[in-house]
N, C-alpha and C positions, 0 to 999 in steps of 0.2 A: 465752573471752570472747564470740566471735561465735556460739557454739553455744548459749549460755544467754541470749542476748538483750541482753548487755551489750557495748558497744563498748569494746575495749581501748584503752589509752592507752600512748604511748611517747614519751619526752622532751617531754612536754607537748602532744602532738598525738594526735588520735584516729586509730586504725588502722581503716580501713573496708575493704569488699570490694575496692575497686579496688587498694589497696596490697597486699592478700593475693594477689590475681591476678597482679600484677606480680612479686612476690616468688616465686611458684611458677613463673611463666614463666622467670625468671632461673635458678631452681634446676634446672629441667628441660631447659634448653638443652644443657648439657654431656652428660648421660646419653643424650639423644636423638641427639646427633651421634656419640659414640664407640660406643655399642651399635648404632645404626642402620647406620653405615658398616661396622662389623665384620660384622654380619649380612649385608649386601650382599656384602662381600668374600669370605666363606667360601662363597658360592654362585656367584659370578661366575667362570666358567672361566679367564679371563685372570689374575685375581687369585689364584686357587687355583694355577695353573701356576707362579706366581712364588714360591711358598712352598717352601723347601728341606726343611722338616720337615713330616710329615703328622701327623694326629691332634691331640691336645691341645696339644702344643707349638706347632704351627703356628697353632692358634687363639690361643694366648697371644700369639704374635708379632704377629698382626694386631690384636688387642685392645690391645696396648701401643702399637703404631704410632698407632692412631687416638686413643687416650687422651692420648698425648704431643703429637699434632698439635692436638687440640682444646684442650689447655692451652697452645698456642702454643710448644711446645718443638721438635717435629719430629724426635725421635730414634726409632730402631727397632732391633730385634734384628738381628744379622748374618744369620740364616737367612731373612730376608725381603728379596726383591729389590724394594725400594721405588721404584726409578727406572724405572717404567713409567708409561705415560699414565694408566691407571686410578688408580693410587695418587697420582700427582702431582695430578690434578684433584680427586679426592675429598678428599685430604689438604689441599689448598688451600682447598676449601669448608669443610672441618672447622675449619681455622685461622681463617678469616674469620668463620664463625658463632660459634665459640668465643669470639672476641675481641669482636666488635661486638654480637652478639645478646644478650649479658649486659648490656652497657652501656646499651642502649636501655631495658629494663625498669627498670634501677636509676635512671637519670636520670628516668624517668616517675614513679617513686616519690618521688625527691627533689623534683621539681617540685610534685608533689601535696601532699607534706608541707610544703613551703616556703610553699605558698599558704594553708595552714590557719592559723587563729589559735591561739596558745598558750592553753592552759587550765590552771588551777591543778591541782596534784596532788589525786587523790581515791582512793577505794578501788580503782578500776580501773587505776590507774597501776602499770606494771611498774617496780620499782626496779632500776636498772642497777648498783648499787654493792655488791651482796651475792653470796653463794654461789649463791642461787637462780638468778640470771640467768646466771651462769657455767655452772651445771649444765645449765640449759635449752639454752643454746647448744651446749655440748659434746655433750649428749644428741641434739639434732637433727642435728648434724653426723655423729655416729656412726650414727644410725639411717638417715639418708638415704644416707650412704656405704655402709653395709652392705647395704641393701635394693637399691642400684643395682649394686654390684659382685658381690655374692655369687653370683647365678645364673651370671654369666660366669666367675667364679673357680671355680665348681664344674664348668664344662665344660672348663676349661683347666688351671691349675696343680694344682688338687686331684686331678683325675682322673689327670694325669700322675704325681703323687706316689704315689697308691694303685696305679697300674699299675706303677710301678717297684718298689714293695714286693712286688708279686705276680709279679715277674720277667716282666712283659709289655712288649714293645716295640711301637711303632707304625711 
């Protein structure tokens, strides 16, 4: 819609650039938190020293810890000593940002859409009652999730599996 000059519509409201920006901000908050803190943790000496396992399994433990904390769960693998100042502070920041920094853009989108006048359905309206809508939502979730996690999974569990098949230990 936006790329061909037509403004898309959803539930009787026009979706403009502001709503798209807020949606992307809400989507990108989580990956920036867990991938960013994982990257910092695997190079910070104190954080690396608290990992009981080296190599890809240690990376997976750190990735899981930050993914869990960003999703406001806070669990971790047993091989990661998470009760150190670094993990407590960065995990707290990840939890705070993961919870509240997704809410702010969502509320901004809701406020923006609530302030717009409803328009009658037209050719640009996205119907929400059919298989097309379900397919688009599921497709976007799978694509965003796959593109977000695949590089990290390739460094952690996938490498660990391939190394195990080759009888290589870390």
